[in-house]
C-alpha positions in Angstrom: 30.2 2.5 25.9 27.6 2.7 22.8 27.8 1.6 19.2 26.5 4.2 17.3 25.3 8.0 18.5 21.8 7.9 16.7 19.9 4.7 15.9 16.5 5.9 13.6 13.8 3.0 13.4 12.4 2.8 9.6 13.7 3.9 6.7 10.9 6.0 5.0 10.7 9.5 4.5 10.8 10.5 8.0 13.3 7.8 8.9 15.8 9.1 6.5 15.1 12.6 6.9 15.9 12.2 10.2 18.9 10.3 9.5 20.2 12.9 7.1 19.4 15.3 9.7 21.6 13.6 12.4 24.7 13.1 10.1 24.6 16.3 8.8 25.6 17.3 12.6 28.6 14.9 12.7 26.8 11.9 14.1 26.8 8.3 13.3 23.8 7.0 12.6 22.1 3.6 11.8 18.8 3.1 10.0 17.1 0.0 11.0 14.6 -0.9 8.7 11.9 -4.2 9.3 11.3 -4.7 5.5 14.4 -6.1 3.3 14.3 -2.7 1.2 15.0 1.2 2.0 11.7 3.1 2.0 8.8 1.6 3.6 5.3 2.5 2.2 6.7 6.0 1.6 8.2 4.4 -1.8 4.6 4.1 -3.0 3.3 7.3 -1.9 2.0 9.8 -4.3 4.0 12.4 -2.4 2.2 15.4 -2.4 3.3 17.7 0.2 1.7 20.5 1.8 3.5 24.0 2.8 3.3 27.7 2.5 5.5 30.3 1.7 7.3 28.5 -0.7 9.5 30.0 -4.0 7.3 27.5 -5.7 4.2 29.4 -4.4 5.7 32.8 -5.3 6.4 31.7 -8.9 2.6 30.9 -9.2 2.1 34.0 -8.1 0.5 32.6 -4.7 0.2 34.7 -1.7 0.9 32.7 1.3 3.1 32.3 4.5 3.7 29.5 7.2 1.6 31.8 9.7 -1.3 31.6 7.4 -1.1 28.1 7.1 -0.9 27.5 10.7 -4.1 29.4 11.4 -5.9 27.6 9.1 -4.3 24.3 10.4 -5.4 24.6 13.8 -9.0 25.8 12.9 -9.3 23.0 10.8 -8.5 20.6 13.4 -10.4 22.4 16.0 -7.5 23.7 17.9 -6.8 20.3 19.4 -3.2 20.0 18.6 -0.5 21.8 20.9 0.0 25.3 19.2 4.0 25.1 19.2 4.0 21.4 17.5 1.5 22.7 14.9 3.6 25.8 14.4 7.1 23.6 14.2 5.3 21.9 11.3 3.7 24.4 9.2 7.0 26.6 9.5 9.2 23.5 8.7 6.8 21.9 5.7 7.5 24.6 3.5 11.4 24.9 4.0 11.7 21.3 3.6 9.6 21.3 0.4 12.7 23.9 -1.2 15.2 21.3 1.0 14.2 18.4 -1.0 14.0 20.5 -4.4 17.4 21.8 -3.7 18.7 18.2 -3.2 16.7 17.0 -6.8 13.3 16.2 -6.1 11.2 17.2 -8.7 8.5 20.0 -7.8 5.9 19.4 -10.4 3.6 22.1 -9.5 1.2 23.4 -6.9 -2.4 22.1 -6.9 -5.2 23.3 -4.8 -7.1 21.0 -2.4 -10.5 20.6 -0.5 -9.0 21.6 2.6 -6.9 25.0 2.2 -8.3 28.3 1.0 -5.1 28.5 -1.2 -3.4 26.2 -3.1 -0.4 24.4 -0.9 -0.2 21.1 -2.0 3.3 20.6 -3.8 3.5 17.7 -6.5 6.3 15.5 -7.0 7.0 12.8 -9.3 6.5 10.3 -6.5 7.7 8.3 -3.1 10.4 6.6 -5.0 12.4 9.5 -6.4 12.2 11.1 -3.0 13.4 7.4 -1.5 16.4 7.5 -3.9 17.5 11.2 -3.1 17.2 10.9 0.4 19.0 7.3 0.3 21.8 8.8 -1.9 22.6 11.5 0.5 22.4 9.5 3.8 24.8 7.1 2.3 27.2 10.0 1.3 27.4 11.5 5.3 28.2 7.8 6.3 24.5 6.7 7.4 24.9 2.7 7.8 21.4 0.9 7.1 20.4 -2.8 8.8 17.7 -4.0 6.5 15.1 -6.7 7.5 15.2 -6.2 11.2 12.4 -5.8 13.3 12.9 -4.1 16.7 11.8 -5.9 19.9 12.4 -3.7 22.4 14.1 -0.3 23.6 16.5 -0.4 26.0 16.3 2.0 29.4 18.7 2.7 31.7 18.3 5.1 34.5 14.9 6.6 32.7 17.0 7.0 29.5 16.2 5.3 26.4 19.7 3.8 25.5 19.6 1.4 22.5 17.6 -1.2 21.0 17.0 -4.9 21.0 16.4 -7.1 17.6 16.5 -11.1 17.5 18.1 -11.3 20.9 20.8 -8.7 19.9 21.4 -5.6 21.9 22.6 -2.3 20.0 23.3 0.6 22.0 23.1 4.7 21.3 22.8 7.7 23.0 19.3 8.6 20.8 16.9 6.8 19.5 14.3 8.0 16.8 10.9 6.3 15.9 10.0 6.6 12.6 8.2 3.5 11.8 5.2 4.8 10.0 1.3 4.4 10.7 -0.7 1.2 11.5 -2.8 0.7 8.7 -2.1 -2.7 8.4 -2.5 -3.6 11.8 -6.2 -4.5 12.7 -5.2 -5.1 16.5 -3.7 -1.5 16.8 -6.6 0.0 14.6 -9.4 -1.5 16.5 -7.9 -0.3 19.9 -6.8 3.3 18.5 -8.9 4.1 15.7 -12.5 2.5 17.3 -14.5 4.9 15.0 -12.8 3.5 11.7 -12.7 0.1 13.0 -16.9 0.3 13.4 -17.0 1.8 9.7 -14.8 -0.6 7.9 -15.4 -4.2 10.1 -13.5 -6.7 8.5 -12.7 -4.4 5.3 -9.9 -2.5 6.9 -6.9 -2.0 4.8 -3.8 0.3 3.9 -4.2 2.4 0.6 -2.6 -0.2 -1.4 -4.3 -3.4 0.1 -2.5 -6.0 1.6 0.2 -6.0 -0.7 1.5 -2.8 1.5 0.3 -4.4 5.3 3.7 -5.2 6.1 4.8 -1.6 6.0 2.0 -0.4 8.5 2.3 -2.1 11.5 2.6 0.6 13.8 5.6 -0.5 16.0 6.3 2.7 17.5 3.3 2.2 20.1 4.6 -1.0 21.9 7.9 0.2 21.7 6.9 3.8 23.2 4.4 2.3 25.4 6.9 0.3 26.9 8.9 3.0 28.0 6.0 4.9 29.6 5.3 7.1 26.7 2.1 9.0 26.2 -0.1 8.1 23.2 -2.5 10.4 21.7 -4.3 10.8 18.4 -7.4 8.5 19.0 -9.5 8.3 15.9 -7.5 10.6 14.0 -6.8 9.3 10.6 -7.3 9.8 6.8 -9.2 6.8 4.9 -10.8 6.3 1.6 -13.7 4.4 0.4 -14.1 1.4 -2.0 -16.3 -1.7 -2.8 -15.8 -5.2 -1.1 -14.2 -6.4 -4.6 -11.3 -4.3 -4.8 -8.5 -3.4 -2.6 -7.4 -0.4 -4.3 -9.2 2.4 -2.8 -11.7 5.5 -4.4 -11.1 8.4 -3.1 -14.4 9.8 -4.8 -16.6 7.5 -7.2 -17.4 8.0 -10.5 -20.1 10.8 -11.5 -23.0 8.3 -12.7 -23.1 6.6 -9.2 -25.4 7.7 -6.3 -24.9 6.7 -2.7 -27.6 5.9 -0.1 -27.3 4.7 3.5 -29.7 2.1 5.0 -32.5 4.7 5.1 -32.9 5.1 1.6 -31.3 8.4 2.3 -28.5 10.0 -0.3 -26.1 11.6 1.9 -23.0 13.2 0.0 -21.7 14.4 -3.1 -20.3 11.2 -4.5 -17.6 13.0 -6.3 -16.3 14.7 -3.2 -13.1 14.3 -1.8 -11.4 12.7 1.0 -12.6 15.3 4.0 -16.0 15.3 2.9 -16.4 11.4 2.6 -14.8 11.1 6.1 -17.4 13.2 7.8 -20.6 11.8 5.5 -19.8 8.3 6.4 -19.8 9.0 10.0 -23.1 10.6 9.5 -24.6 8.1 7.4 -26.5 5.2 8.6 -24.7 1.8 7.5 -24.5 0.3 5.2 -24.3 2.3 2.5 -24.7 1.3 -1.0 -23.4 2.8 -4.8 -26.5 2.5 -7.1 -26.6 2.9 -11.0 -28.5 1.7 -13.7 -27.8 -0.5 -16.9 -27.5 2.7 -19.2 -24.8 4.2 -16.8 -23.1 1.0 -16.5 -23.3 0.8 -20.7 -22.1 3.9 -21.0 -19.3 4.3 -18.6 -15.6 5.4 -20.1 -12.9 5.8 -17.1 -11.8 8.9 -17.0 -8.6 7.6 -18.0 -5.1 7.2 -16.7 -3.2 8.9 -13.7 0.1 7.8 -13.5 3.5 9.5 -12.1 6.8 8.1 -12.9 7.9 5.9 -10.1 4.8 5.1 -8.7 2.3 2.7 -10.4 -0.2 3.2 -13.0 -3.8 3.0 -12.4 -6.7 3.8 -14.1 -9.0 5.9 -12.1 -12.0 4.0 -12.0 -11.4 0.5 -13.2 -13.7 -1.7 -10.8 -16.6 0.5 -12.2 -16.1 -0.7 -16.0 -18.9 -2.6 -17.6 -16.9 -6.1 -17.7 -16.0 -6.2 -13.9 -19.7 -4.9 -12.9 -21.3 -8.1 -14.7 -18.4 -10.2 -13.4 -18.8 -8.9 -9.9 -22.8 -9.7 -10.5 -21.9 -13.0 -11.3 -19.9 -13.6 -8.1 -22.4 -12.0 -5.9 -20.4 -9.0 -4.9 -23.1 -6.4 -7.3 -26.6 -6.9 -6.6 -28.7 -6.8 -10.0 -32.5 -5.9 -9.7 -35.2 -5.9 -12.3 -36.8 -2.6 -10.4 -36.2 -0.6 -7.7 -38.8 -2.1 -5.4 -36.8 -5.4 -5.7 -33.4 -3.4 -5.2 -34.8 -2.0 -2.2 -36.2 -5.3 -1.0 -33.0 -7.2 -1.4 -31.2 -4.0 0.3 -33.6 -3.8 3.3 -34.2 -0.4 2.6 -38.0 0.6 2.8 -39.5 0.6 -1.1 -40.9 4.5 -0.5 -37.6 5.9 0.6 -35.7 4.7 -2.2 -38.1 5.3 -4.4 -38.6 9.0 -3.2 -34.7 9.3 -3.3 -34.4 8.5 -6.9 -37.3 10.4 -8.1 -35.8 13.6 -6.3 -32.1 12.8 -7.9 -33.7 12.3 -11.5 -35.8 15.9 -11.3 -32.6 17.2 -10.2 -30.7 15.8 -13.1 -33.4 17.0 -15.4 -33.4 20.2 -14.1 -29.5 20.4 -14.0 -28.8 21.1 -10.4 -27.9 18.8 -7.4 -30.3 20.6 -5.0 -29.7 18.0 -2.4 -25.9 17.5 -2.6 -24.7 20.2 -5.1 -23.2 17.7 -7.3 -21.1 18.9 -10.4 -23.9 19.4 -13.1 -21.5 18.0 -15.9 -21.2 14.3 -14.4 -25.4 14.3 -13.4 -27.5 11.6 -15.2 -30.3 9.6 -14.3 -30.9 6.4 -12.4 -34.2 4.9 -14.2 -33.3 2.5 -17.0 -33.8 -1.1 -14.9 -31.9 -3.3 -14.4 -30.3 -1.5 -11.5 -26.9 -2.5 -9.9 -26.0 -1.9 -6.2 -22.8 -2.7 -4.1 -22.1 -1.7 -0.5 -19.1 0.7 0.2 -17.5 1.4 3.4 -14.7 3.7 4.3 -11.9 1.5 4.8 -9.0 2.3 3.3 -6.5 3.9 5.7 -4.0 6.4 4.3 -2.9 8.1 7.1 -3.2 7.2 11.1 -2.5 9.9 13.7 -1.8 7.9 16.7 1.5 7.8 18.2 3.6 8.4 20.8 2.9 12.5 22.0 5.9 14.7 20.4 6.8 18.1 21.3 7.8 20.8 18.9 11.4 19.2 19.4 10.5 15.8 18.2 11.0 14.6 21.6 9.1 12.0 23.1 6.8 12.7 26.1 5.4 10.4 28.9 1.8 10.4 30.7 3.2 13.3 32.7 4.0 15.3 29.8 7.8 14.9 30.7 10.7 14.3 28.3 11.9 10.7 27.8 15.6 11.5 27.6 17.0 9.7 24.5 13.7 9.1 22.7 12.4 10.7 19.3 9.8 10.8 16.7 8.9 12.0 13.7 6.2 11.1 10.7 3.0 9.4 10.9 4.0 7.5 14.0 4.4 10.5 15.8 1.3 11.9 17.7 0.1 15.2 18.0 1.1 16.1 14.5 -2.2 15.4 12.9 -5.7 16.2 14.1 -9.4 15.0 13.5 -9.8 16.6 9.8 -8.1 14.6 7.0 -5.7 16.9 5.0 -4.2 16.7 1.6 -0.5 16.6 1.8 -0.2 16.5 5.6 1.1 12.9 6.0 3.9 13.7 4.1 4.4 17.3 5.7 5.0 15.8 8.9 7.6 13.1 7.6 9.8 15.9 6.2 9.3 18.6 9.1 9.4 16.4 12.1 11.9 14.0 10.4 14.2 16.7 10.1 13.3 18.0 13.6 13.5 14.7 15.7 17.1 14.3 13.7 18.5 17.5 14.6 17.3 17.2 18.2 18.4 13.6 18.7 22.0 14.7 17.4 22.1 17.7 19.6 21.1 15.1 22.5 23.9 12.8 21.2 26.4 15.9 21.2 25.8 16.5 25.0 25.7 13.1 26.1 
């Protein structure tokens, strides 16, 4: 006897999409959420979604297809993904964007990003609006919710997952879908599954959004799935952004007037580069890394405006570099202030001649109007020459996405260590392993939530109908 046909763990994008898909097939569905409210970390997402071949692209005159996105997605990820899984993601992402729009989610346009050859990132109003739409659909189809319940273990009989246990109570189901999100707020799991990032971030590691969002990113799917023999894949597959140590809000890129150097005094990246470039650059830099600027830049800096979307928090692009904040951080010892570059070099433990040479080359490039070392946009170049000088450590430490989790096939079925299907167990979204590879790609996390949330929900419903 079962209490419900399908149990979905997690109420973010993937969980709600799975619940809507499964209930559309006539299944009784219960969504179990560890937090006291529906939506998880998805509520705080900017919710840009990658997808190809959509009507929105066609309306914008963009010639694209799921096959073209698949080919590039595989190349970007060095062919480290199962082709059938990657195809299911790429083929499904565009259809999910249109499905979301058909159900009331506002698509605000298509923007390019640093990874794709054509614009594929579909902008929305933000996470809360999508959660509201999906929740309304789920409730209309009879989906039930159990909030503030963290699942302790999966129930298994004769090699099949048949339910869950939470707070000592057991609930039986024909199928269970894991949609618990990433692990960015769980430092223990980050150390195990993201050792590269753990080394770069040290004790600064946090999910994007800081401590406030850590409870929403605990990686529950990994221990639950491991306990029933699931294969965990995706080690060191992640998306992370940079920040100084005195703030918890990440800086996807730095203001153009800063330059970054590593412990050798080498400038190693375009300071305004995107997330993927920073990921690679920080892995090649010699830690620690510092951002350096001078008094004139500090006094003249005017943040580039306010970025806001209805339904998401309003935030200034670079509020942590304004004059008042810099002065306060100097007082607190978070930013180093030095009267000369030699003093700065000595304070940071960098060879004087290396720092002087790097700054001299940069200043010469600024005067020439061309950054010959990192090709930074000439419109943001400015010299670093008028002391006093300022420096603060920067780390790649704010986790936006983690790609490790129980491996799934193209049907969202969880596989064991012998690549066999674990009957009754499915996964989708950020917690599902094998959907994302080593390359940080904008819009990828949300695409995995919608495409594989739907796939996992459909597959769970089909399995429940047969059992």
